[in-house]
Every structure is written in C-alpha cells, then in structure tokens.
C-alpha positions in Angstrom: 6.8 -9.4 19.4 5.5 -11.4 22.3 8.0 -12.9 24.6 9.3 -16.4 23.5 12.4 -18.3 24.7 15.1 -19.3 22.3 14.0 -22.9 22.6 10.4 -22.1 21.7 11.5 -20.0 18.6 13.8 -22.9 17.4 10.9 -25.4 17.8 8.6 -23.3 15.9 11.1 -23.0 13.1 12.4 -26.5 13.1 16.0 -25.0 13.3 19.2 -25.7 14.9 19.8 -23.5 18.0 23.3 -22.4 18.5 23.8 -20.5 21.7 26.4 -17.8 22.3 27.5 -15.8 25.3 25.5 -16.1 28.3 22.3 -17.2 26.5 20.5 -20.3 27.4 17.7 -22.1 25.7 15.3 -20.5 28.2 16.5 -17.1 27.6 13.4 -15.0 26.5 13.5 -12.4 23.6 10.6 -10.1 22.8 12.2 -7.4 20.4 11.8 -6.2 16.9 12.0 -8.8 14.3 13.3 -7.6 11.0 15.5 -8.3 7.9 17.1 -4.8 8.1 19.9 -4.7 10.5 19.6 -0.9 10.8 16.3 -1.6 12.8 17.9 -3.6 15.4 17.9 -2.8 19.1 18.3 -4.6 22.4 16.7 -7.9 22.4 15.8 -7.9 18.7 15.8 -10.8 16.2 17.6 -10.3 12.9 16.5 -12.4 10.0 19.5 -12.9 7.5 17.6 -12.9 4.3 19.8 -13.7 1.2 19.3 -11.5 -1.7 20.3 -10.9 -5.3 22.0 -7.6 -4.4 22.9 -7.9 -0.7 23.1 -10.9 1.6 21.7 -10.5 5.1 24.4 -12.8 6.5 26.9 -10.1 5.9 25.1 -7.9 8.3 24.8 -10.3 11.3 27.6 -8.6 13.0 26.0 -5.1 12.6 22.9 -6.5 14.0 24.7 -8.0 17.0 26.5 -4.7 17.6 23.1 -3.0 17.8 21.9 -5.2 20.5 20.1 -8.0 18.6 19.8 -11.2 20.7 19.2 -13.6 18.0 19.9 -14.2 14.3 17.9 -16.5 12.0 20.4 -17.7 9.4 20.6 -20.2 6.7 24.3 -21.0 7.4 26.3 -20.4 10.6 28.0 -17.0 10.9 31.2 -16.3 12.8 29.8 -13.7 15.0 29.2 -13.5 18.7 25.5 -13.9 18.7 23.0 -16.8 19.2 21.8 -18.3 16.0 19.2 -20.5 14.7 20.0 -22.2 11.5 17.1 -23.0 9.1 16.8 -24.0 5.4 14.9 -20.9 4.4 15.2 -17.6 6.4 12.0 -16.1 4.6 10.0 -19.1 5.3 11.2 -19.1 8.9 10.0 -15.5 9.1 6.6 -16.5 7.9 6.4 -19.5 10.3 7.3 -17.3 13.2 4.6 -14.8 12.3 2.1 -17.5 12.0 2.8 -18.8 15.4 2.9 -15.4 17.2 -0.4 -14.3 15.7 -2.0 -17.6 16.6 -0.9 -17.3 20.3 -2.2 -13.7 20.5 -5.5 -14.6 18.9 -6.0 -17.6 21.2 -5.2 -15.6 24.3 -7.2 -12.3 23.7 -9.5 -10.4 21.5 -7.4 -9.8 18.5 -9.1 -9.0 15.2 -7.4 -9.4 12.0 -8.2 -7.3 8.8 -6.7 -8.1 5.4 -6.6 -5.5 2.5 -6.0 -6.1 -1.2 -6.7 -4.6 -4.6 -4.7 -3.2 -7.6 -4.8 0.3 -6.2 -5.5 1.9 -3.0 -4.2 -0.7 -0.5 -1.9 1.6 1.4 -4.3 4.5 1.5 -7.1 2.2 2.8 -4.8 0.6 5.3 -3.8 4.0 6.7 -7.5 5.2 6.8 -8.6 2.0 8.6 -5.6 2.2 11.1 -6.5 5.8 11.9 -10.2 4.7 12.7 -9.4 1.7 14.7 -6.5 3.3 16.7 -9.1 5.2 18.7 -10.7 1.8 19.6 -7.7 -0.1 20.9 -4.0 -0.8 20.1 -3.6 -1.3 16.4 -0.7 -2.7 14.4 -0.5 -1.7 10.6 2.1 -1.8 8.0 4.8 0.8 7.6 4.6 2.2 4.1 3.7 -0.6 1.7 4.9 -3.6 3.8 2.8 -6.1 1.8 5.0 -8.7 0.5 6.6 -12.0 1.6 8.9 -10.0 4.0 7.0 -6.9 4.8 3.6 -8.7 5.7 5.3 -11.1 8.3 7.5 -8.3 9.7 4.3 -6.4 10.4 2.4 -9.3 11.9 5.4 -9.9 14.4 4.7 -6.4 15.8 1.6 -7.7 17.7 1.7 -8.3 21.3 -0.8 -9.6 23.8 -2.2 -6.0 24.0 -2.9 -5.7 20.3 -6.6 -5.3 19.6 -6.4 -5.0 15.7 -4.0 -6.1 13.1 -4.4 -4.3 9.7 -2.5 -6.3 6.9 -2.0 -5.2 3.4 -1.5 -7.9 0.9 0.2 -7.3 -2.5 0.7 -9.9 -5.2 3.6 -10.6 -7.4 2.4 -14.0 -8.7 -0.5 -16.3 -8.4 -0.7 -17.8 -4.9 1.2 -15.2 -3.1 -1.8 -13.7 -1.5 -3.0 -17.1 -0.4 0.3 -17.9 1.3 0.5 -14.5 3.1 -3.1 -14.3 4.2 -3.1 -18.0 5.1 -0.7 -17.1 7.8 -3.4 -15.4 9.8 -6.8 -16.2 8.3 -8.2 -12.7 8.6 -11.6 -11.9 10.3 -12.5 -9.1 7.8 -11.2 -8.9 4.2 -11.4 -6.0 2.0 -11.1 -6.0 -1.8 -10.7 -2.6 -3.4 -10.6 -3.1 -7.1 -9.2 -5.2 -9.9 -7.2 -3.2 -12.4 -4.3 -3.3 -14.8 -1.6 -2.8 -12.1 0.8 -5.9 -12.3 -1.5 -7.4 -14.9 1.6 -8.2 -17.0 2.9 -10.5 -14.3 -0.4 -12.5 -14.1 -1.3 -12.9 -17.8 -4.2 -10.5 -17.9 -6.9 -8.7 -15.8 -9.0 -12.0 -15.2 -5.8 -13.7 -13.7 -5.4 -10.7 -11.5 -9.1 -10.9 -10.4 -8.5 -14.6 -9.5 -5.3 -13.6 -7.6 -7.2 -10.9 -5.5 -10.0 -13.4 -4.7 -7.4 -15.6 -2.8 -7.8 -13.2 0.1 -11.5 -14.0 0.4 -10.6 -17.7 0.1 -8.1 -17.2 3.0 -10.4 -15.6 5.5 -12.0 -17.4 8.3 -15.2 -18.8 7.3 -17.0 -16.9 10.1 -15.6 -13.5 8.8 -16.8 -10.8 6.6 -15.9 -9.8 3.1 -15.9 -6.0 2.3 -16.3 -5.8 -1.5 -16.3 -2.8 -4.0 -19.7 -3.4 -5.5 -18.9 -0.8 -8.2 -16.3 -3.2 -9.6 -17.9 -6.2 -11.5 -14.9 -8.4 -10.9 -14.8 -7.6 -7.1 -18.6 -7.9 -6.8 -18.4 -11.4 -8.4 -16.4 -12.5 -5.3 -19.6 -12.3 -3.3 -20.4 -15.8 -4.5 -17.2 -17.3 -3.2 -17.6 -15.4 0.2 -21.1 -16.6 0.7 -20.2 -20.2 -0.4 -17.8 -20.2 2.6 -20.4 -19.0 5.0 -19.1 -15.4 5.1 -21.1 -12.3 5.5 -20.6 -9.6 2.7 -20.7 -5.8 3.0 -20.7 -3.9 -0.2 -19.3 -0.4 -0.6 -19.4 2.0 -3.6 -21.3 4.8 -5.1 -24.1 2.7 -6.7 -27.4 1.9 -5.2 -26.4 -1.6 -4.4 -23.8 -0.6 -1.9 -24.7 -0.9 1.7 -22.0 1.7 2.5 -22.1 4.4 -0.2 -21.2 8.0 -1.1 -23.1 10.6 -2.9 -22.8 14.2 -3.8 -19.0 14.1 -4.5 -17.3 17.4 -4.9 -13.5 17.7 -5.5 -11.6 20.8 -4.7 -7.9 21.8 -4.2 -8.4 21.4 -0.5 -10.1 18.0 -0.5 -13.1 16.0 -1.4 -16.6 16.3 0.1 -19.6 13.8 -0.1 -22.2 12.4 2.2 -21.6 8.8 3.4 -24.7 6.7 3.8 -24.5 3.6 5.9 -26.7 1.6 8.4 -29.5 4.2 8.1 -27.2 7.1 8.9 -26.2 10.0 6.6 -23.0 11.7 7.6 -21.2 14.4 5.7 -17.5 13.7 5.1 -14.9 16.4 4.2 -11.7 14.3 3.3 -8.6 16.4 3.3 -6.8 13.8 1.0 -6.9 15.0 -2.7 -8.8 13.0 -5.3 -12.2 11.6 -5.8 -10.7 8.2 -6.1 -9.9 8.3 -2.4 -13.5 8.4 -1.5 -13.8 4.5 -2.3 -10.8 3.9 -0.1 -12.6 5.7 2.6 -15.8 3.9 2.1 -13.9 0.6 2.3 -12.3 1.7 5.6 -15.7 2.9 7.1 -17.3 -0.4 6.0 -14.6 -2.6 7.6 -14.7 -0.4 10.7 -18.5 -0.9 10.9 -18.0 -4.6 10.8 -15.9 -4.2 13.9 -18.4 -2.0 15.8 -17.3 1.5 14.9 -20.2 3.8 14.1 -20.3 5.7 10.7 -20.1 9.1 12.6 -17.1 8.1 14.5 -15.3 6.8 11.5 -15.9 9.9 9.5 -14.8 12.1 12.3 -11.5 10.4 12.5 -11.0 10.2 8.8 -11.4 14.0 8.6 -8.2 14.3 10.6 -6.1 12.6 8.0 -4.2 15.1 5.9 -2.3 12.9 3.4 -2.7 9.3 2.5 1.1 8.6 2.7 4.3 10.2 1.5 4.5 10.4 -2.2 0.7 9.6 -2.5 -1.1 12.7 -3.7 1.2 14.6 -1.3 0.7 18.4 -1.6 4.0 20.2 -1.7 5.1 23.7 -2.9 3.2 26.8 -2.0 -0.1 28.6 -2.9 1.5 30.1 -6.0 2.9 26.9 -7.4 1.3 23.7 -6.0 3.1 20.3 -6.5 1.2 17.1 -6.0 3.7 14.4 -5.6 1.9 11.1 -6.5 4.9 9.0 -7.7 5.1 6.2 -5.4 3.3 4.0 -7.6 1.3 4.1 -10.9 -1.1 2.0 -12.8 -3.5 2.8 -15.7 -6.2 3.3 -13.2 -4.3 5.3 -10.7 -2.7 7.4 -13.4 -6.1 8.3 -15.0 -7.5 9.0 -11.5 -4.7 11.4 -10.7 -5.0 13.3 -14.0 -8.7 13.7 -13.5 -8.0 15.1 -10.0 -5.5 17.5 -11.4 -8.1 18.8 -13.9 -10.8 19.0 -11.3 -8.8 21.0 -8.7 -7.3 23.6 -11.1 -9.3 26.8 -11.2 -9.8 29.6 -13.7 -6.5 31.4 -14.5 -4.5 28.5 -13.3 -2.5 26.0 -15.4 -2.3 22.2 -15.3 1.0 20.6 -15.6 1.5 16.8 -15.6 5.0 15.4 -15.2 4.6 11.8 -16.1 6.9 8.7 -16.1 6.4 5.1 -17.0 4.0 2.6 -15.6 5.7 -0.6 -14.8 4.7 -4.4 -14.9 2.0 -4.0 -17.6 3.6 -6.8 -19.8 2.4 -6.9 -23.4 -0.3 -4.2 -22.7 2.3 -1.5 -21.8 2.3 0.1 -25.0 -1.4 0.6 -25.5 -1.9 1.6 -21.8 0.7 4.5 -22.2 -1.1 5.4 -25.4 -4.3 5.7 -23.4 -2.9 7.9 -20.8 -1.4 10.2 -23.4 -4.8 10.5 -25.1 -6.5 11.1 -21.8 -4.1 13.8 -20.7 -4.8 15.7 -23.9 -8.6 15.2 -23.7 -8.6 16.6 -20.2 -6.9 19.6 -21.6 -3.7 19.3 -19.5 -1.9 22.3 -20.6 1.7 21.1 -20.2 2.6 17.4 -20.4 6.3 16.7 -19.3 7.2 13.1 -20.1 10.3 11.9 -18.4 12.4 8.7 -19.4 12.6 6.5 -22.4 10.1 3.9 -21.1 7.5 6.6 -21.2 8.2 7.9 -24.6 5.2 6.3 -26.1 3.0 8.3 -23.8 4.6 11.5 -25.2 4.2 10.3 -28.9 0.5 9.6 -28.2 -0.1 13.1 -26.7 1.6 14.7 -29.8 -0.6 12.5 -32.1 -3.8 13.7 -30.3 -2.9 17.3 -30.9 -0.7 18.4 -28.0 2.2 19.4 -30.3 2.9 23.1 -29.9 5.4 23.0 -26.9 2.3 21.5 -24.9 4.0 18.1 -24.7 7.7 17.8 -24.1 10.0 14.9 -23.6 13.2 14.6 -21.4 15.4 11.6 -21.1 16.0 12.0 -17.4 15.0 13.8 -14.3 17.8 16.4 -14.2 16.8 17.6 -17.7 13.2 17.7 -16.7 14.0 19.6 -13.5 16.0 22.3 -15.4 13.1 22.7 -17.8 10.5 23.0 -15.0 12.5 25.3 -13.0 12.4 27.8 -15.8 8.8 27.0 -17.1 6.7 26.8 -13.9 4.9 30.1 -12.9 2.5 31.4 -10.4 -0.9 29.6 -10.8 0.6 26.4 -11.9 -0.9 23.0 -10.4 1.6 20.3 -11.1 1.0 16.6 -10.8 4.2 14.2 -10.8 3.2 10.6 -11.4 5.1 7.5 -12.3 5.7 4.0 -11.0 8.0 3.6 -8.0 10.8 2.0 -9.9 11.0 5.2 -12.2 11.8 7.3 -9.2 9.9 10.5 -10.2 8.9 10.8 -6.5 12.4 12.4 -6.0 11.8 15.0 -8.7 8.5 15.8 -7.1 10.4 16.4 -3.8 13.0 18.6 -5.5 10.2 20.7 -7.0 8.5 21.0 -3.7 11.7 22.3 -2.1 12.1 24.7 -5.1 8.6 26.3 -4.5 8.5 25.8 -0.6 
C-alpha cells in the first residue's frame, strides 16, 4: 500500500482512531492490508472482518504479534495495537481501496483493467498479468481474489510505482460487480462469456448477463470494452459501451472479431492456432491444455493491445505460461498415467469444455477416464444440467466415468441411461472410496480428468492421484 498516516486513514474511513504504544496520528503505515492475520508483517494493517465461522476480532492479537501497526475493527479490542473503530470493516476495506487507487491514479500513469465472465476470469487475469508484467509493475489478484474482500485487498497492493492493476470481478448477487468495479472505474473492461455458472443465484442466464454488464457500466467513459463477439449476450453489451462513449474491441473465432483465432489444433501438450489482429498473423503455441483457453488468450491479447502491447509480444509472453493456475487444467502424474486436475471450479460450460479436451488429447491405444463431482450454484437447473453432462460424457465416448458424491448422482444415472452401464460408469459416495477404486483401476495409457466445483473438493483427490503416479 502507499504510505498514509494513521490520521489520513481514519479520515478516509470516518472511524474513531485509538492510538496505542508510541504511535501518533502522524505515524505512517505502508504495509500489507489483509483480513488474514497470517499475512501480517511489520507495518501491516489487519482488517478484523466478522464472519459466520470465525470472527477477525479474535485474531487482532495474533496480527499485532506479527508486526501489524493498525487494526481496523468494528469494536475495540483489548490488545496493544492502534485501532480504528468503524461501523463496517468490509466497507472500510473498500473505502480504503478506493482512496489508495484514486491517489495513485492521480499521481501517475496507472491503468486499471477489469475482467468478468461466467468462466475463464482467473486464467485470463493470469495471461494478461504475464503480458503486462514485461511493460511495467503489475498488480493482479492471487488465486481468485474477486469478491468483496479479495478485490479490495488486491487493489490495496498498488503503490506509486504500479503501472497496471488487473482486477478480477466475480458476482454473488446482482449489483456486486457494480460495487466492486465502481471502486476503481477501470480503463479497460473485459467480458469473457455469459454461462450457467451461478445462474441459480441470479434467477437465470439473462439475469446473469445483466450482472456481467455491470462491469461495462462501471468503466470510465473514455475507456475500452473488450467483448467476446462469439457470445451473443456479451456482444449485445456493445450497445451499452458505445452509448457511454467507450471504444469496443471484439475478440473471438468468428469473422466479426477484431482479434481472432483460426486453425485450432488441440494436443496433449497444448493448443495451437494463428492469432490475427491489427493486420498481423502470429502463430500461437499455448502450453495450457484446452481449446477453451484460446478465447481467454484472445481476451488477454486484445486487452494488452488496447494498452499498447503488440500482438507478437503478447503471443511470445503467453507461450511461456505453463499452467493457467493450480487446479485449473493442471497436468499431474507421469507419461504413463496423466492426471488433469481441473477441480477448482465447475459450471456446465467449463465441465463440457474439459470433457471435450479430454477426448481431444487422448490418442489411439489410450483410455479416457473422467472423475466428476457436482456443479454448485445452479439453482433449479441443477438436475437438467447434470443430466446434460452425463449425456455428453457418454457421447464423447469417455471410457470410464467415475462419479463422486451424492450431489452428482444424477450425472451417474444419466450416463447409465445413455448406455454407459457395463462398468463404464461407476458411483462412489466419497473421495476415499473413489481413490481406492482408481488406485486399482488406472493403468498405463490412461488420461484422467478430475472435475468438480470447488465446494466439492475433488481437487484434493486430483492431487492424491497425481502423487500416486508421479
């Protein structure tokens, strides 16, 4: 964070400053700002966020012991540390992020990029951060820091030397993207796709599209919207962007895209295509598995282009990326038994894309094995979406379908109904039972996909399988 005095922070938050030790109102702090006391160090700021399971106020002492200089609290805590008492710690975190980013922006050349979409946000964020890091100091979220806590925590990592802030915006309810993106008013906004992920929480896919469009509405009017022209719901956001005076850059694989890919080829070692943008044609060899990641690469190339990075430079940097993120199409195991651990998250779209990738990268004499868990947050569409994935797995000729957990049982029933019944589809109530089966069942030449929503936790099963065949 940039250097601010305790008095300045208290004024920004409208809070009650309570000094401790040798601190004065003019004492300056510039350390990490976080809600996790384990991340504290000398000069850091601990935000005591209340929670259903744990209350951050219980960890103020731990934060102080680790060197924190300030605690932002909702009630005074009997610990030897300066405190600012506020009505709402999470709102205070957002207020501080807004102020810090505004000061950095006003004083220098900071450019802010916001990314949203039902799938692909984290991968695109990582791709774009890799490209921009060669241009100047770049701040981007750790993992999927895209909610009301993670987004401001990321924003607060900017300093006066930061040239690019890449923010990822998730949505758990209508209005959440508007609130988070409104803290910084991005210069460039990227909308990847509108799918069924979290549709249950929004009341359907059209409501999801409206929520994603909040990012376009929150951008600075002099900015640029980078839109997936292949997705009709995203392409329709052009009207909103242009009505606000923004420029629009379309990416995709169709002829209407200004940044497009053609000649896709998917193999077990990555995905190849030719990128066409701004009159240039540049071959791309992406080491990240899956054709669906080409669209994420296109989005990153398009956004980087808006910021002055050539297509050739962007492609060269993307080719150094080996995995999108841990637990996202992460190759594990060995050449005999290859594990693809893609169980950080799952939606109907990403589940289908991962299954198609598994089928595409499995060669003659090799066997496809899909270890599948439930997809969360689908609301009343959950049953039919699990049915659809079960049908797709059979139609892709996935040779072993291993379904784990009671929430995914309908996927198993659907696969059996489609004809995968002669031990091709099996069901296990928990990960341990599935692991014991797979330890005996897997053999040389198997290509294994592990896929579920994060809440199901199959990523840990994927890690165990990876260690078993490392």
